[in-house]
Structure formats: C-alpha cells, structure tokens
BAFI-3210 file (N, C-alpha, C; in Angstrom, 3 decimals, decimal comma, padded with zeros to 6 digits):
// residues 288
n [1|2|3|4|5|6|7|8|9|10|11|12|13|14|15|16|17|18|19|20|21|22|23|24|25|26|27|28|29|30|31|32|33|34|35|36|37|38|39|40|41|42|43|44|45|46|47|48|49|50|51|52|53|54|55|56|57|58|59|60|61|62|63|64|65|66|67|68|69|70|71|72|73|74|75|76|77|78|79|80|81|82|83|84|85|86|87|88|89|90|91|92|93|94|95|96|97|98|99|100|101|102|103|104|105|106|107|108|109|110|111|112|113|114|115|116|117|118|119|120|121|122|123|124|125|126|127|128|129|130|131|132|133|134|135|136|137|138|139|140|141|142|143|144|145|146|147|148|149|150|151|152|153|154|155|156|157|158|159|160|161|162|163|164|165|166|167|168|169|170|171|172|173|174|175|176|177|178|179|180|181|182|183|184|185|186|187|188|189|190|191|192|193|194|195|196|197|198|199|200|201|202|203|204|205|206|207|208|209|210|211|212|213|214|215|216|217|218|219|220|221|222|223|224|225|226|227|228|229|230|231|232|233|234|235|236|237|238|239|240|241|242|243|244|245|246|247|248|249|250|251|252|253|254|255|256|257|258|259|260|261|262|263|264|265|266|267|268|269|270|271|272|273|274|275|276|277|278|279|280|281|282|283|284|285|286|287|288]
n.u [-052,707|-052,510|-052,415|-049,952|-048,168|-048,886|-049,023|-050,350|-053,114|-056,299|-057,602|-060,081|-062,686|-062,204|-063,635|-062,897|-062,560|-061,919|-060,374|-062,597|-061,814|-059,697|-056,532|-055,254|-057,101|-057,210|-056,883|-054,225|-054,609|-056,234|-054,469|-052,490|-054,010|-054,722|-052,167|-051,473|-053,243|-054,235|-055,720|-057,478|-060,687|-062,565|-064,534|-063,912|-061,063|-059,113|-059,566|-059,165|-056,545|-055,026|-055,091|-053,935|-051,369|-050,315|-050,105|-048,221|-048,912|-049,216|-051,277|-053,260|-056,128|-059,649|-062,533|-065,673|-069,063|-072,506|-073,555|-072,061|-071,734|-072,658|-071,250|-068,579|-068,550|-068,891|-066,505|-064,528|-065,177|-064,042|-061,598|-061,890|-061,587|-058,923|-057,403|-056,727|-059,001|-059,653|-062,248|-063,027|-064,475|-065,009|-064,641|-064,649|-066,827|-067,400|-070,262|-072,267|-074,720|-073,314|-071,890|-071,510|-073,000|-074,146|-071,891|-070,898|-073,079|-072,968|-070,531|-071,042|-073,152|-071,826|-070,026|-067,572|-064,728|-065,286|-064,399|-064,658|-063,096|-063,263|-063,888|-063,645|-066,708|-068,951|-071,585|-072,039|-070,378|-071,601|-074,036|-073,089|-072,023|-074,131|-075,748|-078,330|-081,019|-079,983|-080,502|-082,311|-082,485|-083,051|-081,765|-081,673|-080,378|-079,385|-080,524|-083,367|-083,365|-085,056|-087,090|-089,771|-089,684|-088,086|-089,805|-091,680|-090,032|-089,611|-092,185|-092,211|-090,401|-091,957|-093,633|-092,020|-090,918|-088,462|-085,071|-083,685|-081,216|-079,262|-077,761|-076,737|-076,118|-073,937|-075,164|-077,818|-078,388|-079,224|-081,740|-083,084|-083,054|-084,548|-087,076|-087,624|-087,760|-090,177|-092,001|-091,513|-090,742|-090,349|-088,707|-085,454|-082,411|-079,334|-076,738|-074,083|-070,952|-068,328|-066,979|-064,292|-062,492|-060,559|-062,321|-064,432|-067,644|-070,478|-073,821|-076,369|-079,745|-083,104|-084,728|-085,139|-083,260|-080,829|-080,885|-080,683|-078,067|-076,677|-077,247|-075,733|-073,176|-071,856|-069,975|-070,631|-072,312|-070,745|-069,171|-069,494|-072,350|-073,825|-076,904|-078,720|-081,798|-084,262|-086,636|-090,239|-091,685|-094,295|-095,504|-094,259|-095,300|-097,928|-097,856|-099,219|-101,807|-104,900|-107,080|-110,578|-110,637|-108,439|-109,323|-111,297|-109,705|-108,212|-110,214|-110,951|-108,549|-108,255|-110,047|-108,739|-106,150|-103,933|-103,952|-101,425|-100,131|-101,790|-101,373|-098,672|-098,743|-100,350|-098,836|-096,497|-097,506|-099,018|-097,426|-097,809|-097,594|-096,809|-097,755|-100,055|-101,547|-101,887|-103,471|-105,787|-106,512|-107,016|-109,195|-111,095|-111,263|-112,391|-114,896|-116,288]
n.v [-030,963|-030,298|-027,886|-026,871|-028,366|-027,685|-024,624|-023,062|-021,042|-020,466|-017,442|-015,478|-015,827|-016,686|-018,255|-018,074|-019,725|-018,645|-018,847|-019,176|-018,445|-019,957|-019,962|-022,176|-023,569|-022,843|-023,878|-025,480|-025,201|-022,929|-020,959|-021,079|-020,309|-017,646|-016,526|-016,666|-015,020|-012,054|-009,936|-009,343|-009,576|-008,262|-007,903|-006,050|-004,374|-003,696|-005,589|-008,022|-007,698|-008,274|-011,083|-011,748|-010,653|-012,285|-014,580|-013,878|-012,609|-010,297|-008,337|-006,473|-005,002|-004,974|-003,469|-004,907|-004,615|-004,661|-002,285|-001,417|-003,279|-003,452|-001,336|-002,210|-004,486|-003,260|-001,882|-003,874|-005,627|-005,727|-006,790|-009,381|-011,435|-011,454|-011,444|-012,817|-013,103|-013,213|-013,930|-013,167|-013,398|-011,643|-013,663|-017,207|-019,007|-017,396|-015,410|-016,504|-015,118|-012,860|-010,331|-010,720|-012,324|-011,097|-010,591|-013,191|-014,159|-012,461|-013,288|-015,985|-015,658|-014,343|-016,184|-016,312|-017,784|-019,575|-020,646|-022,625|-022,596|-024,574|-024,495|-023,515|-023,019|-021,376|-021,959|-024,717|-025,920|-025,327|-026,702|-029,332|-029,672|-029,284|-031,356|-031,775|-032,894|-032,925|-033,763|-032,550|-029,114|-025,556|-022,486|-019,324|-016,906|-013,761|-012,819|-010,682|-007,021|-005,298|-005,507|-006,197|-007,389|-009,544|-010,982|-011,736|-013,345|-015,439|-016,446|-017,526|-019,611|-021,248|-022,465|-023,966|-026,935|-028,145|-028,366|-025,289|-022,840|-020,025|-016,708|-014,782|-011,711|-010,438|-008,434|-009,011|-011,542|-012,190|-010,938|-012,327|-015,007|-014,702|-013,924|-016,171|-018,190|-017,572|-017,985|-020,416|-023,129|-025,819|-027,114|-028,110|-026,162|-025,086|-023,061|-021,770|-020,569|-018,434|-020,243|-022,423|-020,710|-019,523|-019,159|-020,855|-022,258|-024,366|-024,178|-026,192|-027,256|-026,867|-023,733|-022,253|-023,421|-022,877|-020,091|-019,581|-020,426|-018,476|-016,222|-016,550|-015,573|-012,588|-012,718|-014,793|-013,834|-012,520|-012,187|-014,008|-015,610|-018,667|-020,045|-022,994|-024,475|-026,705|-028,389|-028,231|-030,981|-031,784|-030,733|-032,293|-034,798|-034,373|-034,044|-034,397|-034,636|-033,647|-031,178|-030,106|-027,381|-027,062|-028,358|-026,564|-024,353|-025,385|-025,723|-023,052|-022,016|-023,523|-022,319|-020,157|-020,906|-023,300|-026,921|-027,913|-025,572|-024,934|-027,130|-026,695|-024,232|-024,799|-026,820|-025,462|-023,638|-025,181|-027,318|-029,923|-033,073|-033,319|-035,429|-036,425|-034,080|-033,614|-035,771|-035,259|-032,691|-033,315|-035,020|-033,199|-031,411|-032,980|-033,274|-031,096]
n.w [010,415|007,785|006,358|007,036|005,589|003,099|002,292|000,513|-000,198|-001,501|-002,949|-001,293|001,189|004,570|007,256|010,455|013,501|016,806|020,127|023,010|025,431|026,628|025,374|024,391|022,944|020,311|016,955|015,057|012,367|012,237|013,148|011,156|008,954|009,591|009,639|006,961|005,739|003,970|004,910|007,956|009,114|011,705|014,768|016,923|016,625|018,615|020,588|019,195|018,460|020,696|020,879|018,396|018,623|020,614|019,168|017,432|015,032|012,519|010,819|008,438|009,849|009,689|010,855|011,487|012,050|013,265|012,244|010,102|008,108|005,418|004,301|004,635|002,995|000,496|000,378|000,267|-001,750|-004,321|-003,800|-002,904|-004,718|-005,265|-003,016|000,289|002,796|006,240|008,502|011,773|015,076|018,226|020,033|019,817|017,506|014,460|013,368|015,008|016,541|015,956|013,766|010,147|008,517|006,219|004,717|004,162|002,727|000,487|-000,632|-001,293|-003,095|-005,145|-005,983|-004,641|-003,174|-000,248|002,960|005,903|009,015|011,537|015,141|018,580|020,437|022,458|022,553|021,672|023,549|026,007|025,720|025,660|028,217|029,890|030,831|030,083|027,882|024,522|021,965|020,373|019,939|020,445|019,402|020,837|020,738|022,151|025,424|025,735|026,133|027,808|030,830|030,458|027,938|028,547|030,151|028,226|026,738|028,537|028,576|026,055|026,450|028,032|026,218|024,610|023,271|022,837|024,128|025,132|024,265|025,100|025,271|028,107|029,667|032,301|033,859|033,688|034,542|037,226|037,432|035,423|036,408|038,735|037,744|036,176|038,083|039,312|037,280|035,824|037,397|037,368|035,640|034,577|034,637|033,225|033,991|032,503|033,184|032,108|030,269|029,649|030,833|033,709|035,825|035,308|035,737|036,310|036,916|037,897|038,041|039,389|038,574|040,978|042,732|041,431|041,416|044,158|044,590|043,201|044,714|046,930|046,620|045,336|043,393|041,769|039,825|038,051|034,885|031,741|030,396|029,331|028,870|029,345|028,900|029,981|027,878|027,421|028,410|028,490|026,248|024,335|024,938|024,294|021,646|018,442|019,214|018,232|018,799|019,225|018,821|017,197|014,927|014,081|013,489|011,374|009,409|008,915|007,925|005,616|003,966|002,917|002,348|000,752|001,017|001,735|002,691|004,848|006,575|007,170|008,548|010,851|011,944|012,768|014,641|016,446|017,280|016,314|014,728|011,230|009,655|010,971|010,933|008,183|007,411|008,926|007,951|005,292|005,559|006,613|004,531|002,558|003,569|002,827]
ca.u [-051,585|-052,446|-052,050|-048,528|-047,466|-049,264|-049,453|-051,120|-054,526|-057,008|-058,137|-061,468|-063,027|-062,009|-064,348|-061,952|-062,940|-060,858|-060,733|-063,605|-061,204|-058,410|-055,777|-054,865|-058,163|-057,125|-056,292|-053,057|-055,129|-056,696|-053,266|-051,873|-054,885|-054,561|-050,822|-051,400|-054,262|-053,795|-056,505|-058,325|-061,896|-062,915|-065,496|-063,208|-059,626|-058,344|-059,736|-058,535|-055,115|-054,405|-054,917|-053,018|-050,013|-049,869|-049,804|-047,188|-049,519|-049,411|-051,993|-054,203|-057,403|-060,831|-063,623|-066,995|-070,096|-073,875|-073,936|-071,233|-071,445|-072,861|-070,142|-067,368|-068,677|-068,658|-065,100|-063,598|-065,705|-063,125|-060,402|-062,185|-061,118|-057,469|-056,743|-057,250|-059,588|-060,148|-063,278|-063,048|-065,293|-064,244|-064,311|-065,445|-067,173|-068,047|-071,643|-073,235|-075,136|-072,277|-071,987|-070,810|-073,954|-074,285|-070,630|-070,873|-074,112|-072,434|-069,494|-071,682|-073,919|-070,910|-069,115|-066,280|-064,304|-065,551|-063,961|-064,846|-062,075|-064,048|-063,166|-064,383|-068,005|-069,571|-072,914|-071,972|-069,738|-072,620|-074,966|-072,418|-071,738|-075,354|-076,378|-079,725|-081,173|-079,632|-080,717|-082,989|-082,428|-083,322|-080,882|-082,493|-079,571|-079,198|-081,699|-083,774|-082,843|-085,981|-087,720|-091,013|-089,323|-087,580|-091,003|-092,217|-089,071|-089,908|-093,438|-091,822|-089,797|-093,043|-094,271|-090,992|-090,771|-087,061|-084,113|-083,337|-079,907|-079,193|-076,726|-077,209|-075,022|-073,792|-076,080|-079,210|-078,548|-080,000|-083,122|-083,653|-083,280|-085,646|-088,323|-087,826|-088,176|-091,590|-092,852|-091,286|-089,797|-090,430|-087,824|-084,053|-081,643|-077,878|-076,146|-072,652|-070,229|-066,919|-066,539|-062,858|-061,657|-060,142|-063,483|-065,529|-068,537|-071,776|-074,854|-077,443|-080,826|-084,312|-084,431|-085,069|-082,003|-079,729|-080,978|-080,147|-076,606|-076,173|-077,407|-074,753|-071,980|-071,998|-069,005|-071,249|-073,000|-069,751|-068,701|-070,370|-073,160|-074,638|-077,941|-079,402|-083,042|-084,985|-087,873|-091,522|-091,963|-095,748|-095,798|-093,789|-096,245|-099,197|-097,669|-100,045|-103,184|-105,610|-108,280|-111,699|-110,241|-107,520|-110,174|-111,934|-108,649|-107,875|-111,294|-110,870|-107,347|-108,482|-110,846|-107,856|-104,847|-103,910|-103,833|-100,030|-099,854|-102,551|-100,651|-097,429|-099,085|-100,810|-097,684|-095,593|-098,171|-099,563|-096,492|-098,461|-096,907|-097,369|-098,459|-101,383|-102,254|-102,255|-104,608|-106,968|-106,872|-107,577|-110,544|-111,961|-111,467|-113,296|-116,233|-116,968]
ca.v [-030,120|-030,341|-026,609|-026,654|-029,021|-027,004|-023,326|-022,367|-020,789|-019,753|-016,138|-015,565|-015,565|-017,792|-018,026|-018,693|-019,739|-018,332|-019,356|-018,463|-018,115|-020,642|-019,816|-023,497|-024,155|-022,476|-024,981|-025,186|-024,769|-021,552|-020,110|-021,068|-019,529|-016,233|-016,103|-016,588|-014,098|-010,694|-009,030|-010,002|-008,819|-008,583|-006,978|-005,000|-004,542|-003,633|-006,874|-009,076|-007,450|-008,957|-012,481|-011,840|-010,389|-013,495|-015,570|-013,266|-012,386|-008,876|-008,184|-005,362|-005,338|-004,200|-003,652|-005,190|-004,756|-004,658|-001,017|-001,038|-004,457|-003,129|-000,468|-003,031|-005,310|-002,386|-001,487|-004,982|-006,570|-005,864|-007,507|-010,747|-012,382|-011,384|-011,482|-013,777|-012,425|-014,056|-013,322|-013,680|-012,641|-011,348|-014,963|-018,344|-019,213|-016,219|-015,386|-016,964|-013,863|-011,880|-009,915|-011,515|-013,042|-010,418|-010,781|-014,568|-014,241|-011,783|-014,141|-017,164|-015,198|-013,935|-017,300|-016,100|-018,972|-019,447|-021,823|-022,553|-023,210|-024,759|-024,435|-023,356|-022,348|-021,441|-022,546|-026,176|-026,322|-025,258|-027,812|-030,582|-029,766|-028,961|-032,604|-031,779|-033,542|-032,004|-034,374|-031,471|-027,878|-024,328|-021,400|-018,112|-015,692|-013,047|-012,446|-009,297|-005,981|-004,767|-006,474|-006,668|-008,321|-010,762|-011,721|-012,354|-014,398|-016,556|-017,040|-018,355|-020,825|-022,094|-023,178|-024,564|-028,351|-028,539|-027,689|-023,961|-022,337|-018,597|-015,957|-013,805|-010,890|-010,455|-007,507|-009,467|-012,932|-012,294|-010,591|-013,425|-016,163|-014,379|-013,991|-017,554|-018,951|-017,284|-018,404|-021,822|-023,671|-027,277|-027,632|-027,874|-025,152|-025,118|-021,750|-022,016|-019,313|-018,306|-021,542|-022,619|-019,748|-019,955|-019,116|-021,643|-022,986|-024,731|-024,298|-027,025|-027,570|-026,113|-022,299|-021,827|-023,906|-022,140|-018,709|-019,577|-020,505|-017,181|-015,231|-016,806|-014,765|-011,642|-013,100|-015,764|-013,119|-011,855|-012,983|-014,221|-016,792|-019,372|-020,740|-024,110|-024,675|-027,918|-028,183|-028,574|-032,365|-031,926|-030,479|-033,462|-035,892|-034,053|-033,865|-035,276|-034,548|-032,603|-030,842|-029,558|-026,019|-027,210|-028,678|-025,312|-023,536|-025,998|-025,414|-021,633|-021,829|-024,150|-021,397|-019,159|-021,465|-024,649|-027,993|-027,953|-024,380|-025,064|-028,090|-026,050|-023,195|-025,418|-027,564|-024,537|-023,002|-026,124|-028,394|-031,182|-033,730|-033,035|-036,604|-036,422|-032,890|-033,775|-036,703|-034,578|-031,636|-033,952|-035,478|-032,023|-030,832|-033,878|-033,146|-029,939]
ca.w [010,027|006,323|005,797|007,264|004,498|001,869|002,769|-000,515|000,078|-002,559|-002,581|-000,871|002,585|005,512|008,521|011,386|014,915|017,768|021,464|023,797|026,713|026,752|024,139|023,918|022,131|018,894|016,188|014,224|011,061|012,387|013,230|009,827|008,071|009,936|009,233|005,510|005,236|003,651|005,751|008,951|009,430|013,092|015,380|017,654|016,375|019,854|021,262|018,385|018,405|021,833|020,488|017,263|019,102|021,314|018,132|016,586|013,720|012,240|009,551|008,374|010,476|009,304|011,815|010,920|013,085|012,733|011,628|008,944|007,284|004,002|003,913|004,543|001,781|-000,643|000,393|000,001|-002,750|-005,455|-003,383|-002,469|-005,744|-005,446|-001,710|001,275|003,947|007,332|009,344|013,140|016,022|019,442|020,635|019,371|016,099|013,870|012,887|016,001|017,184|015,629|012,363|009,144|007,663|004,924|003,995|003,657|001,685|-000,703|-001,227|-001,885|-004,259|-006,201|-006,239|-003,992|-002,418|001,196|003,719|007,350|009,867|012,769|016,418|019,833|020,447|023,781|022,350|021,719|024,808|027,062|025,507|026,013|029,643|030,634|031,288|029,644|026,572|023,430|020,657|019,662|020,722|019,717|019,830|020,915|020,717|023,416|026,209|025,417|027,018|028,820|031,729|029,823|026,860|029,188|030,564|027,006|026,405|029,438|028,087|024,909|026,999|028,535|025,109|023,767|023,602|022,777|024,992|024,614|024,672|024,801|025,975|029,093|030,181|033,763|034,538|033,563|034,968|038,462|037,105|034,647|037,283|039,654|036,973|035,749|039,268|039,580|036,169|035,446|038,387|037,360|034,593|034,930|033,931|033,416|033,735|032,287|033,374|031,742|029,753|029,335|031,559|035,042|036,720|034,731|036,643|035,739|037,946|037,345|038,964|039,111|038,661|042,379|043,293|040,809|041,903|045,526|044,498|042,747|045,781|047,994|046,390|044,230|042,370|040,859|038,752|037,213|033,753|030,597|030,677|028,341|029,633|028,674|029,647|029,596|027,130|028,040|028,010|028,337|024,835|023,582|025,160|023,659|020,216|017,640|019,691|017,505|019,565|018,448|018,437|016,066|013,773|013,641|012,885|010,072|008,482|008,547|007,112|004,306|003,148|002,312|001,998|000,204|002,004|002,186|003,499|006,094|007,411|007,606|009,530|012,095|012,478|013,447|015,777|017,420|017,647|015,973|013,625|009,910|009,139|011,585|010,463|006,779|007,356|009,463|007,027|004,104|005,949|006,760|003,191|001,829|004,142|002,229]
c.u [-051,446|-051,963|-050,570|-047,698|-047,712|-049,857|-050,251|-052,582|-055,135|-057,435|-059,607|-061,624|-062,877|-062,675|-063,604|-062,439|-061,719|-061,279|-061,831|-063,057|-059,801|-057,680|-055,374|-055,896|-058,084|-056,393|-055,077|-053,503|-055,602|-055,512|-052,625|-052,684|-054,725|-053,201|-050,707|-052,481|-053,644|-054,464|-057,328|-059,481|-062,356|-063,943|-064,779|-061,701|-058,778|-058,392|-058,985|-057,025|-054,370|-054,115|-053,862|-051,571|-049,444|-049,467|-048,729|-047,679|-049,781|-050,010|-052,840|-055,538|-058,496|-061,942|-064,943|-067,978|-071,470|-074,213|-073,097|-070,986|-071,607|-071,703|-068,861|-067,398|-068,356|-067,176|-064,167|-064,012|-064,768|-061,874|-060,624|-061,707|-059,599|-056,690|-057,406|-057,713|-060,006|-061,159|-063,235|-064,004|-064,430|-063,819|-065,217|-065,704|-067,891|-069,484|-072,676|-073,607|-074,061|-072,430|-071,210|-071,729|-074,059|-073,039|-070,556|-071,898|-073,633|-071,421|-070,092|-072,425|-073,011|-069,800|-067,682|-065,964|-064,501|-065,183|-064,212|-063,695|-062,719|-063,192|-064,113|-065,709|-068,616|-070,943|-072,875|-071,338|-070,751|-073,622|-074,352|-072,276|-072,987|-075,981|-077,868|-079,827|-080,861|-079,733|-081,497|-082,901|-082,706|-082,433|-081,652|-081,681|-079,369|-080,538|-082,067|-083,304|-083,801|-086,621|-088,988|-090,719|-088,752|-088,750|-091,644|-091,330|-089,346|-091,220|-093,176|-091,224|-090,870|-093,597|-093,266|-090,728|-089,316|-086,237|-083,735|-081,951|-079,811|-078,122|-077,352|-076,006|-075,041|-074,796|-077,553|-079,453|-079,408|-081,476|-083,803|-083,986|-084,435|-086,994|-088,647|-088,327|-089,672|-092,513|-092,722|-090,268|-089,794|-089,582|-086,384|-083,393|-080,163|-077,343|-074,638|-071,902|-068,777|-066,324|-065,098|-061,935|-061,399|-061,305|-064,681|-066,316|-069,829|-072,748|-076,033|-078,481|-082,106|-083,985|-084,286|-083,726|-080,809|-079,709|-080,406|-078,622|-076,004|-076,235|-076,390|-073,504|-072,180|-071,043|-069,597|-071,894|-072,037|-069,338|-069,702|-071,076|-073,834|-075,611|-078,583|-080,620|-083,826|-086,294|-089,094|-091,932|-093,458|-096,148|-095,395|-094,775|-097,548|-099,087|-098,500|-101,506|-103,868|-106,944|-109,375|-111,373|-109,302|-108,297|-110,817|-110,924|-108,278|-108,928|-111,222|-109,676|-107,527|-109,315|-109,962|-106,549|-104,987|-103,771|-102,427|-099,700|-100,572|-101,841|-099,393|-097,698|-099,466|-099,687|-096,771|-096,225|-098,533|-098,663|-097,104|-097,776|-097,601|-098,183|-099,893|-102,221|-102,735|-103,483|-105,896|-107,446|-107,528|-108,998|-111,512|-112,262|-112,464|-114,718|-117,030|-117,848]
c.v [-030,053|-029,017|-026,291|-027,254|-028,282|-025,656|-022,546|-022,247|-020,050|-018,377|-016,300|-015,276|-016,823|-017,431|-018,805|-018,589|-019,470|-018,818|-018,533|-018,103|-018,670|-020,618|-021,159|-024,153|-023,767|-023,579|-024,521|-024,668|-023,315|-020,588|-019,962|-020,223|-018,038|-015,703|-015,903|-015,704|-012,745|-009,676|-009,851|-009,069|-009,234|-007,580|-005,765|-005,183|-004,526|-004,968|-007,974|-008,934|-008,165|-010,421|-012,604|-011,574|-011,593|-014,580|-015,075|-013,116|-010,891|-008,725|-006,911|-005,819|-004,403|-004,502|-003,862|-005,384|-004,587|-003,398|-000,636|-002,183|-004,185|-002,282|-001,276|-003,886|-004,478|-002,023|-002,623|-005,877|-006,775|-006,659|-008,961|-011,808|-012,458|-011,409|-012,524|-013,004|-013,470|-013,274|-013,973|-012,836|-012,337|-012,635|-016,036|-018,384|-017,987|-016,492|-015,886|-015,775|-012,787|-011,486|-010,831|-012,213|-012,417|-010,616|-012,181|-014,735|-013,603|-012,679|-015,349|-016,775|-014,877|-014,948|-017,036|-017,351|-018,727|-020,757|-021,588|-023,267|-023,399|-024,712|-024,226|-022,614|-022,491|-022,086|-024,062|-026,671|-026,339|-026,401|-029,130|-030,762|-029,586|-030,161|-032,653|-032,437|-032,561|-032,669|-033,425|-030,223|-026,689|-023,228|-020,088|-016,824|-015,083|-012,789|-011,003|-008,293|-005,585|-005,873|-007,052|-007,671|-009,621|-011,629|-012,428|-013,515|-015,643|-017,237|-017,931|-019,676|-021,798|-022,999|-023,823|-026,009|-028,785|-027,827|-026,361|-023,567|-020,878|-017,936|-014,949|-013,034|-010,872|-009,549|-007,900|-010,827|-013,074|-011,975|-011,739|-014,618|-015,919|-014,470|-015,425|-018,410|-018,778|-017,884|-019,883|-022,416|-025,194|-027,924|-027,229|-026,826|-025,374|-023,746|-021,932|-020,684|-019,432|-019,626|-021,477|-021,653|-020,243|-020,000|-019,885|-022,365|-023,311|-024,952|-025,051|-027,315|-026,888|-024,623|-021,787|-022,213|-023,130|-020,694|-018,596|-019,631|-019,164|-016,139|-015,412|-015,951|-013,865|-011,981|-014,065|-015,088|-012,371|-012,769|-013,046|-015,560|-017,345|-020,223|-021,824|-024,463|-025,851|-027,595|-028,632|-029,971|-032,617|-031,718|-031,660|-034,609|-035,658|-033,892|-034,885|-035,271|-033,374|-032,357|-030,314|-028,137|-026,055|-027,529|-027,427|-024,429|-024,062|-025,645|-023,971|-021,364|-022,396|-023,266|-020,412|-019,743|-022,864|-025,659|-028,018|-026,772|-024,438|-025,988|-027,446|-025,022|-023,817|-026,210|-026,655|-023,941|-024,013|-027,258|-029,778|-031,765|-033,511|-034,198|-036,642|-035,256|-033,057|-034,684|-036,011|-033,499|-032,190|-034,440|-034,302|-031,393|-031,671|-033,820|-032,047|-030,331]
c.w [008,501|005,745|005,998|006,136|003,186|002,243|001,737|-000,100|-001,098|-002,048|-002,215|000,601|003,429|006,839|009,602|012,834|015,786|019,152|022,136|025,175|026,820|025,410|023,539|023,023|020,662|018,136|015,381|012,862|011,115|012,400|011,851|008,855|008,328|009,483|007,725|004,893|004,923|004,578|006,731|009,302|010,826|013,615|015,967|017,468|017,640|020,594|020,503|018,349|019,536|021,498|019,397|017,683|019,848|020,321|017,174|015,151|013,562|010,844|009,587|008,957|009,982|010,299|011,085|012,066|012,449|011,930|010,406|007,964|005,793|003,475|003,703|003,279|000,545|-000,768|-000,061|-001,163|-003,941|-005,095|-003,041|-003,458|-005,829|-004,131|-000,811|002,507|004,982|008,152|010,722|013,976|017,244|020,143|020,040|017,873|015,538|013,438|013,889|016,881|017,033|014,160|011,432|008,163|006,276|004,065|003,382|002,537|000,380|-001,416|-001,930|-003,171|-005,441|-006,473|-005,769|-003,167|-000,911|001,886|005,202|008,051|011,237|014,027|017,585|019,646|021,834|023,703|022,478|023,026|025,947|026,945|025,975|027,523|030,502|031,331|030,970|028,266|025,440|022,061|019,744|020,537|019,816|020,279|019,735|020,984|022,091|024,103|025,866|026,468|028,141|029,646|031,116|028,709|027,402|029,650|029,368|026,565|027,255|029,040|026,878|025,389|027,506|027,441|024,163|024,187|023,660|023,852|024,333|025,102|024,225|025,663|026,927|029,629|031,709|034,462|034,398|034,199|036,225|038,211|036,372|035,543|038,245|038,948|036,578|036,907|039,534|038,523|035,798|036,415|038,413|036,260|034,879|034,037|034,208|033,030|033,680|032,281|032,912|031,235|029,238|030,074|032,977|036,029|036,164|035,819|035,905|036,885|037,336|038,415|038,525|039,248|040,088|042,998|042,735|041,289|043,311|045,512|044,084|043,858|046,901|047,841|045,179|043,091|041,353|039,645|037,835|036,072|032,618|030,765|029,416|029,143|028,770|029,512|029,086|028,884|027,905|027,563|027,854|026,889|023,982|023,705|024,419|022,142|019,442|018,060|019,014|018,196|018,643|017,989|017,233|014,796|013,189|012,921|011,506|009,029|007,990|007,629|005,709|003,380|002,384|001,778|001,404|001,343|002,599|003,095|004,842|007,067|007,992|008,702|010,869|012,756|013,293|014,700|016,855|017,844|017,423|014,742|012,288|009,356|009,662|011,063|009,024|006,637|007,818|008,481|005,766|004,374|006,014|005,407|002,399|002,348|003,480|001,053]
res [m|e|m|s|k|k|t|f|m|k|n|g|l|y|i|v|s|t|p|i|g|n|l|g|d|i|s|a|r|a|i|e|t|l|k|n|s|d|v|i|i|c|e|n|p|k|h|s|l|k|l|l|l|k|l|d|i|k|k|k|l|i|s|l|h|d|h|n|e|d|f|v|i|d|e|i|k|d|g|l|d|v|k|k|y|s|l|i|s|d|a|g|s|p|l|i|s|d|p|g|y|k|l|v|r|y|c|v|k|n|k|i|h|v|v|v|i|p|g|a|s|s|l|t|s|a|l|q|i|s|s|l|p|i|n|k|f|i|f|l|g|f|l|p|k|s|k|n|n|i|k|e|f|i|n|l|l|k|e|t|a|e|t|s|v|f|f|v|s|s|h|k|i|l|m|f|l|e|l|l|e|k|e|i|n|n|r|k|i|a|v|c|k|e|i|t|k|i|n|e|r|v|f|v|g|l|p|e|q|v|f|e|q|f|k|k|s|s|k|n|a|l|g|e|f|v|v|v|f|e|g|n|i|t|l|k|k|n|k|g|v|i|s|s|d|t|n|i|a|i|k|k|l|l|e|k|f|s|l|t|d|t|v|e|i|v|h|k|i|g|n|i|g|k|k|e|l|y|k|k|a|l|d|l|k|n|e|e]
***
C-alpha cells in the first residue's frame, strides 16, 4: 500500500497488469496507479471500459494495437514527459503476445520514466498449475492459424527439450489435440482452461487422454486455453553427444566463421553444451 501513503507519481509510462478473469486479483497498487494516471492506453477501449467502470475509474482511453503502435507513439511522444500514461492489455500482464513493445522501447531509448506494476498472468499461472517441470521453459506465443503451420509447430515441439507453453483459441483446441495425439503421444500435456474464472479446469495427461476428455463434452472446448507441454527428455539425455555428422558441420562452419560463432551456431541447432562444443571445435581447428 506504499502508493496510498504517497500518491505522487512521476510523469512517464506505467505498465499495469490487470486481472485475467477474477477481479479480486487486481492489486491495490494497480488500482492506485490507474486512478492517478492522466491517460490509459489499452487494446480495446470497450473491453477495458468494463473493468475501469467497476473500479470507478474514468480516464481518457487511447487504443493501441499491432497496426497503429507507431502512430500512437507519434501522437503521445510529446506528452510522455509531462503526463502519466498507463499501459494495460485486455487481460493480464501487458506485452505478453500483446502490443506495447515498440512503445516501451521508445520510452527507454528516450529516457522516459518506465515502471512495471506486476500482477496476474495466464502464462505463469498455467505453468504453476500444470504439474510439469518448469525450471526451464520456452514461451511460443499463439498457436499458428493454418493446419499446415500447426503441423510445423508440432514438429518444433518434437525437437524442444524444455517444457513449452503457448496460447490456443477455442476454435483450434480440438484440431491441435487431434494432430498432437497422432504425432507425439508419449509426453504429458496440461491444457488450462479459463484460469481464475468460474469455469476454470486443468486437463492433464498424455495427448490421447486429454483429447478423450475434450470429446466427452462440447463445453470443454469453450473458452481460452493456455497449453503446457512436456519437453523431449531424450534430447536432454543426449545433450553433449557430438556425432560424426556434427564434426563435419563444425569443420565446414570453421571455414567461414570464427571459433566463437561456430560454437554458437552448433549450440543453437544441435542442443549441445557450449563447453563440449568449444573443446571439440578447438581440436578440429588445430588439426588443420
């Protein structure tokens, strides 16, 4: 409640997290920040207005989305030094697969005061409740739109050692689970539905098991989903194994790239530890 005691806020940009479903998840600091802002930047003013009216907050709203971010920056840049702007998304933590990155980059580059007001995030909530290993994870954004691109996405999951987390819309969840069941059915998945809302559910199991649960009721496919998928432990076990093909690739890369760059390239492509790669690359270079 520090801001309640001291309502003074510097001019600049405030990145404010809002609830992902349950209004009780908004922090006192977030409410105080929004109340003391001059302008609130949001994705959809109609959507954000519902939350702000419940909080009895009436401020000027500016819509910011992927197609007008440069325009918005140009419109407000002269005011960022003399006014307080809050940036919110439709729900949860701003900038996570939502617009705002260019605005924050502009502020940082131009030494505009930027503050984060942390709060709810469906991303971290899904990871926490998934019961899957999350000491290392990779965030993949939204599931692609077309069926062919979804298949390519699943191929990426096959070769990902870390736990993956991503967003899936209601009209794609059944297609995704059906394709996943056919391609990767030996790793666990957690499909988190409507987190913090009245219809919150978490489906955990192998893709085949989760798909069967979804087919039992059409209501299961309604809502918003965050999917957490177990990493390929085989890749983890094989990490550090340098094959003869890898040796050949290292030799070819060393012809065009430096030792450091070669190690970096092979590390990213082959999921092999840099320490082992550096030693091998150095040995191969000295053989020349």
